[in-house]
C-alpha positions as CSV (number, residue, x, y, z in Angstrom):
1,M,152.1,125.6,64.8
2,I,148.7,127.3,66.7
3,Q,147.3,123.2,66.7
4,V,150.7,123.2,68.8
5,L,149.9,125.4,70.5
6,I,146.1,124.6,72.0
7,N,147.4,121.3,72.7
8,L,150.6,122.3,74.9
9,L,147.9,124.8,76.7
10,G,145.2,121.7,76.8
11,T,148.3,120.2,79.1
12,I,147.6,123.5,81.5
13,P,144.1,122.7,82.3
14,S,143.2,126.2,84.1
15,L,145.4,128.2,81.9
16,G,143.9,126.8,78.9
17,R,140.2,126.4,79.7
18,H,140.2,130.4,80.7
19,S,143.1,131.0,77.3
20,F,140.1,129.3,74.7
21,Q,136.9,131.1,76.6
22,V,139.0,134.0,75.8
23,A,140.0,133.4,72.6
24,F,136.2,132.2,71.1
25,L,134.4,135.0,72.5
26,S,137.0,137.7,71.1
27,A,136.6,136.1,67.4
28,Q,133.1,137.1,68.4
29,I,132.4,140.2,69.7
30,A,135.3,140.7,66.5
31,E,133.3,139.4,64.0
32,K,130.0,141.2,65.5
33,M,132.2,144.1,64.6
34,N,133.7,143.4,61.4
35,L,137.0,143.5,62.9
36,D,139.7,140.2,61.8
37,S,137.9,137.5,63.9
38,S,141.5,135.3,63.6
39,Y,143.8,138.0,65.2
40,A,141.4,138.2,67.7
41,F,141.5,134.9,68.0
42,L,145.1,134.4,68.4
43,A,145.9,136.7,70.4
44,G,143.0,136.0,73.0
45,L,144.4,131.9,72.9
46,I,147.6,134.0,73.6
47,H,146.7,136.5,76.1
48,D,147.5,134.7,78.9
49,L,151.1,132.7,78.4
50,G,153.0,135.6,79.7
51,L,152.0,133.6,83.1
52,I,153.9,130.1,81.9
53,L,157.3,132.3,81.3
54,P,159.6,132.5,84.4
55,Y,161.6,136.0,84.8
56,E,163.3,134.8,87.7
57,G,163.7,131.4,89.3
58,K,161.6,128.2,87.4
59,T,158.4,128.5,85.6
60,L,155.1,128.0,88.4
61,L,153.7,125.5,86.0
62,D,152.5,123.5,88.9
63,E,150.5,126.2,90.6
64,I,147.9,127.1,87.3
65,D,144.7,126.4,89.0
66,D,141.6,128.6,88.4
67,T,142.1,130.6,91.6
68,F,145.7,130.9,90.1
69,V,144.8,132.3,86.6
70,I,141.7,134.6,88.0
71,V,144.5,136.3,90.5
72,R,147.0,136.9,88.2
73,D,144.4,137.8,86.4
74,T,143.1,140.5,88.2
75,P,143.2,144.6,86.7
76,S,144.4,147.3,88.9
77,K,147.1,149.3,87.4
78,P,146.6,148.4,83.7
79,L,150.6,146.5,82.8
80,H,150.8,143.6,83.8
81,L,154.2,141.8,84.4
82,H,152.1,138.6,82.7
83,S,151.2,140.6,80.0
84,I,155.0,142.2,79.2
85,L,156.0,138.1,79.3
86,G,153.3,137.3,76.9
87,S,154.3,140.3,73.8
88,F,157.1,139.1,74.3
89,I,156.9,135.4,73.7
90,T,154.8,136.7,70.4
91,D,157.6,139.3,69.3
92,Y,159.8,136.9,69.9
93,V,158.0,134.8,66.8
94,E,158.0,136.2,63.3
95,K,154.8,135.5,62.2
96,L,152.9,136.3,65.5
97,K,154.1,140.0,66.5
98,P,151.5,141.2,64.9
99,I,150.2,140.0,68.2
100,S,152.7,141.1,70.5
101,P,151.3,144.8,70.9
102,I,147.5,143.6,71.8
103,V,149.0,140.7,74.5
104,L,150.8,144.1,76.1
105,K,147.9,146.0,76.2
106,H,145.0,143.6,77.0
107,H,143.9,145.1,80.1
108,F,143.7,148.7,79.0
109,P,141.0,150.5,80.0
110,A,139.2,152.3,77.1
111,S,140.8,155.2,77.8
112,Y,144.2,154.9,77.2
113,L,143.5,153.2,74.0
114,D,142.9,155.3,71.0
115,K,140.3,153.4,67.7
116,T,143.6,151.5,65.6
117,E,142.3,148.1,64.9
118,E,145.2,146.9,67.4
119,N,144.1,148.5,70.7
120,L,140.1,147.7,69.1
121,I,140.9,143.7,69.1
122,S,143.1,144.8,72.4
123,N,140.6,146.1,74.1
124,I,137.9,143.2,72.6
125,V,140.6,140.6,75.0
126,F,140.4,142.0,78.0
127,I,135.9,142.6,77.9
128,S,136.3,138.6,76.6
129,D,138.6,137.9,79.5
130,Q,136.4,139.6,82.6
131,V,133.6,137.8,81.1
132,S,136.2,134.2,81.5
133,R,137.2,134.8,84.6
134,Y,133.2,135.5,86.4
135,T,132.0,132.1,84.7
136,M,135.4,130.2,86.1
137,V,134.0,132.1,90.0
138,N,130.6,131.8,88.9
139,L,129.9,128.2,87.1
140,D,126.4,128.6,86.6
141,A,126.5,132.1,85.4
142,S,123.3,133.0,82.9
143,P,124.4,136.2,80.4
144,R,122.2,138.6,82.6
145,D,124.7,137.9,85.2
146,I,127.0,138.1,83.2
147,I,125.9,141.4,81.7
148,I,125.4,142.6,84.9
149,A,128.8,142.1,86.1
150,L,130.2,144.0,83.5
151,E,127.8,147.2,84.1
152,D,130.6,147.8,87.0
153,M,133.4,148.3,84.7
154,K,131.8,149.5,81.8
155,S,133.8,152.6,81.4
156,F,137.1,150.3,81.0
157,F,135.5,149.2,77.5
158,F,134.2,151.1,74.2
159,P,131.2,151.2,73.8
160,E,130.4,149.6,71.1
161,I,133.2,146.8,72.2
162,F,131.2,146.5,75.3
163,E,127.7,146.7,73.1
164,A,129.0,143.8,70.5
165,C,130.7,141.8,73.9
166,K,126.7,141.8,75.2
167,E,124.6,140.7,71.8
168,V,126.7,137.7,71.6
169,L,126.3,136.6,74.9
170,T,122.6,136.4,74.0
171,T,123.1,133.7,71.4
172,E,122.7,130.6,72.7
173,F,125.0,129.2,69.9
174,V,127.8,130.9,72.4
175,Q,126.5,130.5,75.8
176,W,127.0,127.1,75.1
177,Q,130.1,127.4,73.5
178,L,131.6,128.9,76.8
179,E,130.2,126.0,78.6
180,N,131.6,123.4,76.8
181,I,134.6,124.7,77.2
182,L,134.6,125.7,80.2
183,E,133.5,121.8,81.3
184,G,136.8,121.1,79.0
185,S,135.4,119.7,75.7
186,S,138.0,119.4,73.1
187,A,139.3,123.1,72.1
188,T,140.2,121.6,68.4
189,D,136.5,121.1,67.2
190,L,135.7,124.0,69.3
191,L,137.4,126.3,67.8
192,Q,137.9,124.4,64.2
193,D,137.1,127.0,61.9
194,Y,139.4,130.1,64.0
195,I,142.4,128.1,63.9
196,R,142.4,127.2,60.1
197,N,141.9,131.1,59.8
198,C,145.3,131.8,62.1
199,P,149.2,132.4,60.2
200,D,150.2,129.5,58.8
201,C,153.8,129.5,61.1
202,G,157.2,127.7,58.9
203,K,160.2,126.5,60.0
204,K,162.0,129.4,60.8
205,D,158.7,130.7,63.2
206,L,159.1,126.6,65.1
207,I,162.4,127.1,66.0
208,Q,162.1,130.6,67.1
209,A,159.5,128.9,69.7
210,G,161.2,125.9,70.5
211,K,163.9,128.6,71.8
212,V,161.0,129.7,73.9
213,V,159.2,126.3,75.2
214,S,162.4,124.8,75.7
215,F,163.5,127.6,78.2
216,I,160.0,127.3,79.5
217,V,160.3,123.2,80.0
218,D,163.7,123.4,81.0
219,T,163.5,126.0,83.5
220,K,161.3,124.1,85.1
221,S,163.6,122.5,87.3
222,E,167.3,123.8,88.2
223,F,168.4,120.5,87.4
224,T,168.3,120.4,83.0
225,T,168.5,124.8,82.3
226,S,169.8,123.6,79.0
227,H,168.7,119.9,78.5
228,T,167.4,120.9,75.3
229,W,169.3,123.2,73.9
230,R,171.9,120.7,74.2
231,V,169.9,117.6,72.5
232,A,168.7,120.4,70.1
233,V,172.4,121.1,68.8
234,F,174.1,117.3,69.6
235,S,171.4,116.1,67.5
236,E,172.0,118.6,64.1
237,K,176.0,118.0,64.1
238,M,175.2,114.2,64.7
239,A,172.6,114.8,61.2
240,E,175.3,117.4,59.4
241,K,177.8,114.5,59.9
242,A,175.2,111.7,58.5
243,G,174.9,114.5,56.1
244,K,170.7,113.8,56.7
245,N,168.4,117.2,57.5
246,S,169.8,119.1,60.8
247,E,166.9,121.6,61.0
248,D,164.8,118.7,61.5
249,L,167.3,116.8,63.5
250,F,167.7,120.7,65.7
251,I,163.5,121.0,66.0
252,A,162.9,117.0,67.2
253,G,165.4,118.7,69.9
254,L,163.5,121.6,70.8
255,Y,160.9,119.9,71.1
256,H,161.3,116.3,72.5
257,D,160.7,116.2,76.2
258,I,157.5,119.4,76.1
259,G,155.3,117.1,77.1
260,K,157.7,117.8,80.8
261,I,154.7,120.8,81.2
262,S,152.6,118.1,82.6
263,V,155.4,116.2,85.4
264,S,155.5,118.3,88.3
265,Y,158.4,119.7,90.1
266,K,158.7,117.8,93.1
267,I,159.6,114.9,90.7
268,L,161.6,116.1,88.5
269,E,163.6,117.8,91.4
270,K,163.3,114.8,94.0
271,P,166.4,113.7,95.8
272,A,166.3,110.2,95.3
273,K,165.3,107.4,93.2
274,L,161.7,107.7,92.0
275,S,159.3,105.3,93.2
276,D,157.2,103.4,90.7
277,E,154.4,105.3,90.5
278,E,156.3,108.3,89.9
279,Y,158.7,107.0,87.6
280,A,155.4,105.6,85.5
281,I,154.4,109.7,85.8
282,M,157.8,110.6,84.2
283,K,157.2,108.4,81.5
284,K,154.6,109.8,80.1
285,H,156.4,113.2,79.6
286,V,156.9,111.4,75.8
287,Y,153.2,110.4,75.2
288,F,152.4,114.0,76.8
289,S,154.7,115.3,73.5
290,Y,153.0,112.9,71.3
291,L,150.1,114.5,71.9
292,I,151.5,117.8,72.0
293,L,153.6,117.2,68.9
294,L,150.2,115.4,66.5
295,P,149.7,118.2,64.2
296,K,153.1,118.4,62.6
297,K,153.0,114.7,62.6
298,D,154.2,114.8,58.8
299,E,157.3,116.8,59.3
300,G,160.3,114.7,59.2
301,W,161.5,115.8,62.6
302,F,158.3,114.7,65.0
303,F,159.6,111.2,64.6
304,P,162.4,111.6,66.3
305,A,161.3,113.9,68.8
306,V,158.4,111.6,70.9
307,R,161.0,108.5,70.1
308,H,164.0,109.9,71.8
309,H,162.9,107.1,74.6
310,E,162.9,103.9,72.8
311,R,165.6,101.8,72.8
312,L,167.0,99.2,69.9
313,D,166.6,95.7,71.9
314,G,162.9,96.6,72.1
315,S,163.0,98.4,76.2
316,G,161.9,101.8,75.3
317,Y,159.1,103.4,75.5
318,P,156.6,104.4,74.5
319,F,155.9,102.5,71.2
320,K,158.8,99.2,72.6
321,L,160.2,99.9,68.6
322,K,163.1,97.8,68.6
323,E,165.7,98.7,65.7
324,E,164.6,97.9,62.5
325,E,161.5,100.0,63.2
326,M,163.7,103.0,63.4
327,T,165.6,105.7,61.7
328,L,168.8,106.6,62.3
329,E,167.6,110.3,62.9
330,D,165.2,108.5,65.4
331,K,168.6,106.7,67.1
332,I,170.2,110.4,67.1
333,I,168.2,111.9,69.4
334,Q,168.2,109.3,71.6
335,V,171.7,108.9,71.8
336,A,171.6,113.3,72.4
337,D,169.3,112.9,75.0
338,V,171.1,110.5,77.0
339,F,174.4,112.0,77.0
340,S,172.7,115.3,77.5
341,A,171.7,114.1,80.8
342,L,174.8,112.4,81.8
343,L,176.3,116.0,81.6
344,E,174.1,117.6,83.4
345,E,173.7,117.6,87.8
346,R,170.8,115.4,88.9
347,P,169.3,115.8,92.9
348,Y,170.5,112.4,93.2
349,R,174.2,112.8,91.4
350,P,176.9,114.9,90.2
351,A,177.5,116.3,86.8
352,T,179.6,113.4,84.5
353,P,182.2,114.5,83.4
354,V,182.2,114.3,79.2
355,K,185.3,111.9,79.4
356,K,183.4,109.5,81.1
357,A,179.8,109.9,79.9
358,L,180.9,108.7,76.4
359,D,182.3,105.8,78.0
360,M,179.1,105.8,79.5
361,V,176.7,105.9,76.9
362,Y,178.9,103.5,75.0
363,E,178.1,100.8,77.8
364,E,175.3,101.6,76.5
365,V,175.9,100.8,72.8
366,K,177.5,97.2,73.6
367,K,173.9,96.7,76.0
368,K,172.2,96.9,72.4
369,K,170.4,99.3,73.4
370,L,171.8,102.9,71.6
371,S,173.4,102.6,68.4
372,Q,176.7,102.8,67.6
373,E,176.3,104.6,63.9
374,A,174.6,107.4,66.7
375,F,178.0,107.4,68.8
376,E,180.4,107.9,66.6
377,L,178.2,110.7,65.4
378,L,178.4,112.4,68.7
379,E,182.1,111.1,69.0
380,S,183.1,113.2,65.9
381,S,180.7,115.9,66.5
382,L,182.5,116.6,69.9
383,K,185.9,117.9,68.1
384,D,183.6,120.8,66.4
385,L,181.5,121.4,69.5
386,D,182.7,123.8,72.7
387,L,180.9,122.3,75.7
388,S,180.8,125.2,77.7
389,S,178.8,127.6,75.3
390,I,176.2,125.3,73.8
391,E,173.8,127.8,76.8
392,V,170.7,129.2,76.1
393,G,168.9,130.0,79.6
394,R,171.1,133.1,80.0
395,E,170.7,134.5,76.3
396,I,167.0,134.2,76.6
397,R,166.8,135.6,80.5
398,K,169.1,138.4,79.6
399,E,166.3,139.0,76.0
400,I,163.5,138.9,78.7
401,R,165.4,141.2,81.5
402,A,165.9,144.0,78.5
403,F,162.2,143.6,77.2
404,V,161.1,144.3,80.3
405,E,162.8,147.5,81.4
406,R,162.1,148.7,77.7
407,V,158.0,148.0,78.5
408,V,158.7,150.0,81.8
409,E,160.4,153.1,81.0
410,K,157.8,153.1,77.8
411,F,154.9,153.1,80.3
412,G,156.2,153.8,83.4
413,N,153.1,154.5,85.7
414,Y,151.2,151.4,84.2
415,V,153.0,148.3,85.3
416,L,151.7,146.3,88.4
């Protein structure tokens, strides 16, 4: 799952470069201090993930450039909203829970912390974050320039962390690695040793993370606020009826549109027909889903997720597969995706009633684009579903607000 997260961050270039730099430098400093470098790496990788989690309204993914990252990450009071939201994400996923307090406190000065390993790693992420921000602003900065700039903030860091950071920054390997990351070199190649040592995540963790990811993707547009969750639930129920692996189809549904992180909300919410160029950009989300999810290519849910826009007659994309080249699982998620989209309001049309949506899906079946068998599984599954209850956004928003309120109540004046 960590490689999927890295691939996801790679589709948000400014946040990705910053996160990869902080992860790498945090691990290097932790190693120097004989602390757990894998947790330092993971905390550095995730520390700013809260920037992409919507709190009120929709997410601001399209606005995340270098300036956005730098401004949102400028310390004033030690506890930022994005730190709280990042802590929520990590607390939500079982295997990432140990990282949650580190992410929460990654802007806390040393004077606010005692010297537990958890707090030392928080402070390591803090100093690494400041180094990365400086290099993003000052592209040709030398190690000496960075260290001089850090001197002005010396009181924010534990002395041993400050000294370890200075020592690490004097090595050419670290200097060149940070430069390569900033220039957009492959994070996978540069960070592979640390990725291998990160905790392994099972299907339970994938589902927990998938709920948050689907929430981020769906809230990118007000017209898709429950799309992914509906596709996941429909696919799961259809797979149960077919005697297939329903958990795999549920995961496929959760992740199938992850590539939409790369699509501008101006295209997602355009109140008119898309131009050919805009439609080509929209279609490309499947390709980005493929790239992001590629580390899971051996999992049973991978191909259904990335084939959800294929069609039986070969008119779909991105692979132009035909009926005999696809599994029933692929065909299930295709039908679930089309049906779910029809039920939802779009900027260019109102939501379609259930009966009419089913009729429209069946028209695609008659045209040999969608599977008759999958359609019958959908019809059968709908008898057991309350469509008005298939929504996860409200639940997650409620959980986020409750988490933020608990943190604010605990830390009070620390909050920015």
